[in-house]
C-alpha positions in Angstrom: -98.2 -72.1 43.9 -94.3 -71.2 42.2 -92.2 -73.7 42.6 -89.4 -73.5 45.0 -87.0 -73.4 42.5 -88.7 -70.1 41.1 -89.0 -68.4 44.5 -85.8 -68.7 44.7 -84.7 -67.0 41.1 -87.2 -64.4 42.0 -85.6 -64.2 45.0 -81.8 -63.3 43.6 -83.2 -61.5 40.8 -84.5 -59.0 43.8 -81.4 -58.8 45.1 -79.4 -58.4 42.2 -81.9 -55.3 41.0 -81.7 -53.8 45.0 -77.4 -54.3 44.2 -77.6 -52.6 41.0 -79.8 -49.5 41.8 -77.7 -49.1 44.8 -74.4 -49.0 42.8 -76.2 -46.7 40.5 -77.3 -44.1 43.7 -73.5 -44.1 45.1 -72.2 -43.3 41.4 -74.9 -40.6 41.1 -74.2 -39.4 44.9 -70.4 -39.6 44.2 -70.4 -37.5 40.6 -68.8 -39.1 37.5 -68.2 -37.9 34.6 -66.0 -34.9 33.2 -63.2 -32.8 35.3 -64.3 -29.5 36.1 -62.5 -26.0 36.9 -64.0 -22.8 38.6 -61.0 -19.7 39.0 -62.5 -17.4 42.0 -59.3 -15.0 41.6 -60.2 -12.6 44.7 -60.2 -15.5 46.9 -56.9 -17.1 45.5 -58.8 -20.4 44.8 -59.3 -22.7 41.7 -62.0 -25.6 42.3 -62.2 -28.3 41.3 -64.7 -30.9 40.6 -65.2 -34.4 38.7 -69.1 -34.9 37.5 -70.4 -31.6 39.2 -69.1 -32.6 42.4 -66.7 -31.1 44.6 -63.6 -32.9 44.6 -61.0 -30.5 46.1 -59.8 -26.5 45.8 -56.7 -25.4 44.7 -55.4 -22.9 47.2 -52.7 -20.2 46.4 -53.4 -17.4 49.1 -50.4 -15.4 49.8 -51.4 -15.6 53.5 -49.7 -19.1 53.6 -46.0 -20.2 53.0 -47.0 -23.0 49.8 -49.9 -23.4 47.3 -51.6 -26.9 48.7 -55.1 -28.3 47.7 -57.2 -28.2 50.6 -59.9 -29.8 51.3 -59.9 -33.3 49.7 -62.8 -34.8 49.4 -63.2 -38.9 48.1 -66.8 -39.5 46.5 -69.7 -39.6 48.7 -68.7 -35.8 49.8 -66.4 -37.8 52.5 -63.5 -34.7 53.7 -60.5 -36.9 53.6 -57.8 -34.2 54.6 -57.4 -33.0 58.2 -58.8 -29.5 59.4 -56.9 -27.6 61.3 -55.0 -25.2 61.7 -57.6 -23.8 58.3 -61.0 -24.9 59.7 -60.9 -27.0 62.6 -62.7 -30.0 63.6 -64.0 -31.5 67.0 -61.3 -34.2 67.9 -58.2 -33.2 65.7 -54.3 -33.2 66.7 -53.1 -29.9 66.8 -49.3 -30.7 65.6 -47.4 -29.5 62.9 -49.1 -26.8 61.7 -47.4 -26.8 58.5 -49.5 -30.0 57.5 -52.3 -29.4 55.6 -54.0 -30.8 52.3 -51.8 -32.0 50.0 -48.8 -30.1 49.0 -45.4 -30.4 47.5 -42.1 -29.1 49.4 -39.0 -29.9 50.9 -37.4 -29.3 54.1 -33.3 -28.4 52.8 -32.9 -26.3 49.5 -29.7 -24.4 49.6 -30.2 -25.0 53.7 -33.6 -23.4 53.6 -36.8 -25.4 55.0 -39.7 -25.0 53.2 -41.2 -27.5 54.2 -41.6 -26.7 57.9 -42.4 -23.0 57.6 -45.7 -21.7 58.6 -47.4 -19.0 60.5 -45.7 -20.9 64.2 -42.5 -19.5 63.0 -41.2 -16.5 64.6 -40.1 -13.4 63.0 -36.8 -13.5 63.9 -36.4 -17.4 62.7 -37.9 -16.4 58.9 -34.6 -16.2 57.4 -34.3 -19.9 57.9 -37.4 -20.7 55.9 -38.1 -20.8 52.3 -41.7 -19.4 51.0 -43.4 -21.1 48.0 -45.7 -18.3 45.5 -47.9 -18.9 43.0 -46.8 -16.4 39.7 -49.5 -17.0 37.6 -51.5 -20.0 36.3 -51.0 -21.0 32.9 -53.8 -23.4 31.9 -57.1 -24.5 33.3 -58.6 -27.5 30.9 -61.6 -29.3 31.3 -62.4 -32.9 30.5 -61.7 -36.3 31.6 -58.6 -36.3 32.8 -58.5 -32.4 33.6 -55.4 -30.4 33.7 -54.3 -27.5 36.0 -50.8 -26.4 35.2 -49.6 -23.9 37.1 -45.8 -21.6 37.5 -44.8 -21.0 40.8 -41.4 -19.4 42.7 -39.3 -20.7 45.5 -37.8 -17.9 47.1 -35.7 -17.1 50.4 -37.8 -14.7 53.0 -35.9 -11.6 51.0 -37.7 -12.6 47.7 -34.7 -14.0 46.2 -35.7 -16.6 43.6 -34.1 -20.4 44.0 -36.3 -22.2 41.5 -39.4 -21.9 39.2 -41.6 -24.8 39.6 -43.7 -25.7 36.7 -46.3 -28.3 38.0 -49.4 -30.1 36.6 -52.5 -31.8 38.2 -53.9 -34.2 35.8 -56.9 -35.0 37.2 -59.6 -37.9 36.7 -62.4 -39.6 38.5 -65.6 -41.8 38.0 -68.4 -42.6 40.7 -65.9 -44.4 43.1 -62.9 -43.0 42.5 -60.1 -39.6 42.1 -56.7 -39.8 40.9 -54.4 -36.9 41.3 -51.3 -37.3 38.6 -48.9 -34.7 40.0 -46.3 -33.9 37.3 -43.7 -30.7 38.7 -40.3 -29.6 37.1 -37.9 -27.6 39.3 -35.6 -25.1 37.5 -32.7 -23.6 39.3 -32.9 -19.8 38.1 -30.3 -18.3 40.2 -27.0 -20.3 40.2 -26.1 -23.5 41.8 -29.4 -25.0 44.1 -29.1 -28.5 46.1 -31.4 -30.4 47.7 -29.6 -31.9 50.7 -31.0 -34.9 52.8 -33.8 -34.8 55.0 -36.6 -36.8 55.8 -39.0 -33.2 55.4 -40.4 -33.9 52.1 -41.7 -33.7 49.4 -45.2 -34.6 48.1 -47.7 -35.1 51.2 -51.2 -35.4 52.6 -52.4 -35.1 56.0 -55.1 -37.2 56.9 -59.0 -37.0 58.7 -58.4 -38.1 62.3 -60.4 -41.1 61.3 -58.0 -42.1 59.0 -54.5 -41.7 61.4 -53.9 -44.9 62.9 -55.0 -45.6 66.7 -52.1 -44.8 69.0 -51.9 -44.4 72.6 -48.9 -43.0 73.0 -47.8 -39.7 73.1 -44.7 -39.2 71.0 -41.9 -36.4 70.0 -40.9 -35.5 67.1 -37.4 -33.3 66.1 -37.0 -31.6 62.6 -33.8 -30.5 61.2 -33.9 -27.0 63.0 -34.1 -29.0 66.3 -37.6 -27.8 67.0 -39.4 -30.2 68.9 -42.8 -30.6 68.4 -45.1 -33.2 70.2 -48.0 -35.8 69.3 -50.2 -36.1 72.2 -52.0 -39.6 72.5 -55.7 -38.6 72.5 -58.9 -40.5 72.2 -59.1 -43.3 69.4 -62.5 -43.7 69.2 -63.4 -43.9 65.5 -59.4 -43.9 64.5 -59.2 -47.1 61.8 -56.1 -46.3 59.2 -53.4 -49.0 58.3 -50.8 -48.5 55.9 -49.7 -50.7 53.4 -46.4 -51.3 51.3 -45.5 -52.8 48.0 -42.6 -54.1 50.4 -45.3 -56.3 52.2 -44.9 -54.3 55.5 -47.6 -53.0 57.4 -49.0 -49.8 60.0 -45.6 -48.2 61.5 -43.1 -50.3 59.8 -43.1 -48.8 56.4 -42.1 -45.9 57.7 -38.8 -45.0 56.2 -38.5 -48.1 54.1 -38.4 -47.6 49.7 -41.4 -48.5 47.9 -43.0 -48.3 44.7 -46.2 -47.1 46.7 -48.0 -47.6 49.6 -51.9 -47.2 50.5 -53.9 -46.2 53.6 -57.4 -47.9 54.2 -59.5 -46.5 56.6 -63.1 -45.9 57.7 -64.6 -42.4 57.6 -68.8 -42.1 58.2 -69.4 -45.9 58.1 -67.6 -45.7 54.7 -64.5 -47.6 53.8 -61.8 -44.6 52.6 -58.9 -45.8 51.0 -55.3 -43.0 49.6 -52.6 -44.2 47.9 -49.1 -42.8 47.1 -47.5 -44.2 43.6 -43.8 -43.2 43.0 -42.4 -43.6 39.2 -39.7 -45.6 37.4 -38.3 -42.6 35.9 -38.2 -40.7 39.0 -34.6 -40.2 40.8 -34.1 -42.0 43.8 -36.6 -44.9 42.8 -38.2 -47.0 44.4 -38.8 -43.7 46.7 -38.2 -43.5 50.5 -42.0 -42.7 52.1 -42.3 -40.5 55.5 -45.6 -41.9 56.1 -46.5 -41.4 60.0 -49.6 -42.9 62.1 -50.4 -39.4 63.2 -51.4 -38.8 59.7 -48.6 -37.9 57.5 -48.3 -39.6 54.7 -45.5 -38.8 52.4 -43.2 -39.9 49.5 -40.0 -38.4 49.5 -37.3 -38.7 46.4 -34.9 -36.7 47.5 -33.7 -37.7 50.8 -32.3 -41.0 52.2 -29.8 -40.9 55.3 -32.5 -39.0 56.6 -34.7 -42.6 56.6 -31.6 -44.9 57.2 -28.7 -43.7 58.9 -26.9 -47.0 57.0 -27.0 -45.5 54.2 -24.4 -42.2 52.9 -26.1 -39.1 52.4 -27.5 -38.1 49.3 -27.5 -34.8 47.6 -29.2 -33.3 44.1 -28.1 -30.6 43.4 -28.9 -28.2 39.9 -26.7 -25.5 38.2 -28.1 -23.0 37.0 -30.7 -23.4 34.4 -30.9 -27.4 35.0 -34.0 -29.0 35.8 -35.5 -32.1 37.6 -39.0 -33.6 37.4 -40.8 -35.8 39.8 -43.9 -37.5 39.1 -46.3 -38.9 41.3 -50.0 -40.1 41.8 -52.4 -39.9 44.3 -55.3 -42.0 44.2 -58.4 -41.6 46.1 -61.2 -44.2 47.1 -64.7 -44.7 48.8 -64.8 -48.5 48.8 -62.8 -51.4 49.2 -60.7 -52.0 46.2 -57.3 -52.2 47.3 -54.7 -54.5 47.9 -51.3 -55.8 46.6 -52.5 -57.0 43.0 -54.9 -54.0 42.4 -52.5 -51.0 43.9 -49.4 -53.1 41.5 -51.9 -52.4 38.3 -52.0 -48.8 39.1 -48.6 -48.6 39.0 -48.1 -50.3 36.5 -50.8 -47.5 34.5 -48.6 -44.8 35.9 -45.8 -46.0 35.1 -46.6 -46.4 31.7 -48.4 -43.2 31.3 -45.7 -40.8 31.4 
């Protein structure tokens, strides 16, 4: 007969083997390894894979007012972006039709709204809005990390170009996480371009219903044009989101505050999911204001100020013809529970030192 100590050792060894095998299966199913790109020119898409598993798709369809990443998956094939209005799913909110996937726009550029433009804007109102279109794909470079490099134009409704956008999506990942470093340079091409103060910006993701914050209140939001959007109170079953900021705030309190980073935690398909957005010390306005709402909008805005804090002076960023501004942001996505203020600070330091 085995002694009790040997039985305990055998039991613990079995547990360790079980944990090891479980982690190995998670890594295998989540996809770890190099980043690769698949261009589908006839659909105006570039599929982005990590370790052979679809992470997201770069969409540049002329039917939308901006390029965007959609859908976006956490490891384990867990979709983290809202489906509506592109691919609606049962139980989703149907507010703010301009918020889908991951995107980069701004709400007041020479008094044109590039943020709020969507198919919901009436044709006779379109002259108040801007449109961003891909000019060409400069590079798709496989590896770890992988890089997608693009050139886009910010135009008014008559096709006059205000800005040239040069963007690099530097993508990496492993069995449990995905990282997008979004490096964008905007150059004024025709004459002076001014980014006026507004809360409507800048680099954003609209998350899945499960990652929203629970709410029983109907809320009205008003944009810079006075347009009102109602966010209705709906069933909170399975809604689990919670924000945490580098400033130590939680939940709705993070909105309109300046931070090095904010992360959002929740549960989807019985799996913990984490999404973090990081600012960079070289960015104008650092540390940035965050436009993070409980209904699922999660955005960082380096160009707005008074739009978040009425006690601050208006912020205006002007580029003369030929002048540029570069902004660097990171989105980090994870399946599992890892993020805490110490870990988030480590990721922020890594990002800060990389560029």
